[in-house]
N, C-alpha and C positions, 0 to 999 in steps of 0.2 A: 612323660612318663615316670622317668625317675624322680622328678622332682613333688609328682605325686605321691609316691611309695615313701619319699624320703618326709613327705606333710605327713600322712598315715602314722608311720613309725614315732613321729615326736609326738604326733595326739596322744598316743597309746601311752607313752612312756609318761606325758605327761598328767594323763588320766590314772595311770597307773600309783602315781606321785599322790594324787588328791584321794584316792582312797585311802592309801595306807592312812594320811589325816586324819581321815572320816573315820577310820576302824580306834584310829587313837582319840577320838572322840574332839577333833581339831573342828567341828564342821564349819566354822568359819574360815578355814585354812581351805579344807577341800572346794567350798564357793568361789572363792578365790581361783583357785586352782582351774575349773575347771572351767570358770569361764574363762582365763585364759584360752585353753585348748578351744573353746567356742569361736575363739577369734582365730586360729587358726583351719579349723573345720567348723563353718556357721551350720552346716549341713548333715552332721555326724547324730544321728539320733540316739547312740548309745552315751556319746556324753552327757546331751540332753537330760537324761534319764536318770543319771547319776546328779547333775547338778540338782535337779528335780527332788529327789531325796534327801540330800544333802538342804535341801530349801526348807523342809518340810522340819528336821532338827533343829535349824533354827530361828522357828516359827516364822517364815515368811511365806504363807500361807497364799498369798496370791500369784505372789512369782511362782510357787511351788507347780502351783495351779495352770497355768501357761506355759510352765516348760515342757510337763509333763504334755500337755494335747500338742505341743509342737512334738516331741520326740512320736507323738504318737500316729501324726501327719506324714513325720517323715520316716514313720520306720512300719509301712502298709502291711507287711508282709512279715515279721519279727514278733512269734508271740510274746518272748522273754520283755522286752521293752512293754506290747499291752501288761504284761503281769505288774510288771512294775509300778507301771501307771497305772494299775489298780491299787494298788495297795500307798502308791499315794494319795490317789481321792477317797481310796478308804483311811489312811490317815487322817483327813483332814476334813472328816464328816460328809464327806458327796459321794452319798451312798448312788447314788443316778447313775456319774458319770460314771464309779466304780463298777458298776453292774454293768453299764454301756459295754467297758473298755474289756472287763473280763467276757464276756459273751465273743468277744472280736476274736480274744485270745482263745478259748476255746474251741473256739472253728479253725483257727491255724494250727491249733496242737491239740484234738482232742483226746489223747493219749493222756495227758499230761495231767498225774494227781493233783500238783500245788495248784494248777489254773480253777481244776474243777470244786476241789478244798476253799481258794477264795472266794470262789462264786456262792460257794452253799455259805460261807459267814459271812459275805456281804449280803444276803438275803434274810438271814438270821436278825443281823446287825438292822437291817433297815424295818424291820418289823412283820417279820415274816416268823413265826415262833416254832413252828414245827420244820424249818430250816434244818433244822441241825440234825436229824433222825434221817438223812439220804445222807451222813456220812458216817461211818460204823468205827468203831475203835482202832481196828486195825487198819485201818483206811487210811486213820491221822498222817500228815505226809509229815518227817524227818525234818522240820524245817521251825527252826527255835522262834522266830520272829513270826511266823503264823503261828504257832501254841502259844506266844505271847499274847496276841491279840485274842484265838480263841478262849483264854483263859477268862481274859480281860471282859469278854462279852457273856462268861459265865459266869461269872461274877455279877455282873449289873443285874442278871433273869433272874439269880437266888436273892439278893438282896432286895430286887424288884417283890419278889413272893412273901418277903417278911416285913417290908413297911406298907399301910394304907395307899399310898398313893406312887405312879410309878416313876420307876428312873427315866429324866428326859435323855434324850437322843442326843448326845454330845460326840465328838470325835474321838475318835479310838486313840490309847495312850499309844508313841511311839515306840520302836523296838530300840533301846542305847545300849551298846554292849557295852557302853565302858562307865554305868551305872548298875548297881544292884538291884532290882525291881523286888518292892515287896508284893505280895498277892494275897489277899485276906480268904483266911477259910474259916472265920468264923462259924458259920454255919456247924461246919463238920466236927473244929475242932477247940473253938472257944479261942483260937491265936493270931496271930500274923506269922507265916514263914517266909524268909527271904527267900527270894527261886531266882536261881543260876543264869 
């Protein structure tokens, strides 16, 4: 019993170090540390989902997909793991998988506004043009990663209305706190503004 407790504590410490690496923008270093933690606790869904998020940031799409699916398998009753897996699938452009995982997250935690918002965003991005109407402005969650994705989808819609052809479905831009994003507001002001 003591060995198990010490192992869990060590894995948690390794995961925190990996999270600090990711927060500084060292996603490759984070991937290495998450993988080390998984060698000690291969059944830990939290470490799996954090690894999947870091893999998305490093451009390793297939590994991120596999790791997110494994996290969902291991954390059958954890809505937070399902939410983050939905984000991983969304960022990879796999909207069907994102919807499926987010639906399960909503069943596990029906009052979670962030899960609800990501579900609506996923439906909107995957081709349901009226889905955004289900989320009122005052109901937008206070989540920078969500709002970056929401604004990117809004910009895609605005651009598609200005251009004769529609913009093809593409993976959503990932949120990287180490970089300043530029979100174009051309239809409104004629200039691009940095978005912190």
